[in-house]
C-alpha positions as CSV (number, residue, x, y, z in Angstrom):
1,M,-15.3,-116.2,75.5
2,R,-16.7,-116.3,72.4
3,I,-17.8,-119.4,73.3
4,S,-20.7,-120.8,70.8
5,Y,-24.0,-123.3,71.7
6,P,-27.1,-123.7,70.0
7,T,-28.7,-120.5,68.9
8,S,-32.3,-122.9,69.9
9,I,-30.9,-122.2,73.5
10,K,-33.3,-119.0,74.5
11,I,-31.6,-118.2,77.9
12,I,-33.7,-116.2,80.2
13,K,-31.3,-114.3,82.9
14,V,-32.9,-114.1,86.6
15,P,-30.9,-113.2,90.0
16,C,-31.0,-116.7,90.7
17,T,-32.6,-119.8,89.6
18,G,-34.5,-120.0,93.6
19,R,-36.7,-117.5,91.5
20,V,-37.6,-119.8,89.0
21,D,-41.4,-120.7,90.1
22,I,-43.2,-123.4,88.4
23,I,-45.6,-121.5,86.8
24,H,-42.7,-120.3,84.8
25,I,-41.6,-123.3,83.4
26,L,-45.1,-124.7,82.8
27,K,-45.9,-122.1,80.9
28,A,-42.5,-122.3,78.4
29,F,-43.7,-125.6,78.3
30,E,-47.1,-123.8,77.4
31,A,-45.6,-121.9,74.6
32,G,-44.2,-124.9,72.9
33,A,-40.9,-125.1,74.8
34,D,-39.4,-129.0,73.3
35,G,-36.9,-128.3,76.7
36,V,-36.1,-126.6,79.8
37,Y,-33.3,-126.3,81.8
38,L,-32.2,-124.1,84.4
39,V,-28.4,-123.6,84.9
40,G,-27.4,-122.1,88.8
41,C,-24.3,-121.5,90.6
42,L,-22.9,-124.6,92.6
43,E,-24.5,-125.6,95.9
44,G,-23.4,-124.2,98.6
45,D,-21.9,-121.6,96.9
46,C,-25.3,-120.0,96.2
47,H,-25.5,-115.9,96.5
48,Y,-28.7,-116.2,97.6
49,L,-28.1,-119.0,100.4
50,N,-30.5,-122.1,99.2
51,G,-32.0,-120.2,95.9
52,N,-30.7,-123.2,93.7
53,I,-31.7,-126.0,96.3
54,R,-35.2,-124.5,95.9
55,A,-35.0,-124.6,92.6
56,G,-34.0,-127.9,92.1
57,K,-36.7,-129.4,94.1
58,R,-38.9,-127.4,92.3
59,V,-37.2,-129.2,89.5
60,K,-38.1,-132.7,90.8
61,Y,-41.9,-132.1,91.1
62,I,-41.9,-130.6,87.3
63,K,-40.0,-133.9,87.0
64,K,-43.3,-135.8,88.4
65,L,-46.2,-133.3,87.2
66,L,-44.7,-134.4,83.6
67,E,-44.3,-137.3,83.6
68,E,-47.6,-138.1,84.4
69,T,-48.9,-135.9,82.2
70,G,-47.8,-137.5,78.9
71,I,-45.1,-134.7,78.6
72,G,-41.9,-136.3,79.8
73,S,-39.7,-135.6,83.0
74,D,-36.4,-135.7,80.8
75,R,-37.4,-132.7,79.3
76,V,-36.4,-130.1,81.7
77,S,-33.1,-130.6,83.8
78,M,-31.3,-128.8,86.4
79,Y,-27.3,-128.4,86.5
80,N,-25.7,-126.4,88.8
81,V,-21.9,-124.6,86.9
82,S,-19.9,-122.4,88.5
83,S,-20.3,-118.9,87.3
84,A,-16.4,-119.4,85.4
85,E,-17.6,-122.8,83.5
86,G,-18.1,-120.7,80.4
87,M,-17.6,-124.4,78.7
88,K,-18.8,-126.2,81.0
89,F,-22.1,-124.1,80.3
90,A,-21.8,-124.7,76.8
91,E,-21.1,-128.8,77.0
92,I,-24.2,-128.9,78.7
93,A,-26.3,-127.0,76.6
94,R,-25.4,-128.7,73.4
95,E,-26.1,-131.7,75.3
96,F,-29.1,-131.4,76.5
97,T,-29.8,-130.0,73.0
98,E,-29.4,-132.6,71.4
99,K,-31.1,-134.8,74.1
100,I,-34.4,-132.6,73.5
101,K,-33.8,-133.3,69.8
102,A,-33.5,-137.2,70.2
103,L,-37.5,-136.4,72.2
104,G,-38.7,-134.8,69.6
105,P,-41.3,-132.2,70.0
106,N,-43.4,-130.8,73.2
107,P,-46.1,-132.9,72.6
108,L,-48.4,-130.0,73.5
109,K,-47.8,-128.7,70.7
110,L,-49.5,-131.9,68.7
111,I,-52.8,-130.9,70.0
112,R,-52.9,-127.1,69.9
113,V,-55.9,-126.1,67.3
């Protein structure tokens, strides 16, 4: 469809968002990501039954961890989008990018030596 989204977005494809573990998200922040968001299928429409629900629970848990550590819970999000909603995917990418730009760089980048 030639839909454009910010070039700063790095897409990592997985069979299901349920395969994304807490450690994967934490490693992204450790590697210097300013924000991480997961885009999964619509709730109740998961090919793997409830993978997107499990991913949503993990994102909620990570939000708590990031808030406690001072990184900030707004740096991680989960969205549920149908595979036919390419325009919505691009809009989410633009909105999330703007949100992260407003938050500034990942605080872990500032303490690296």
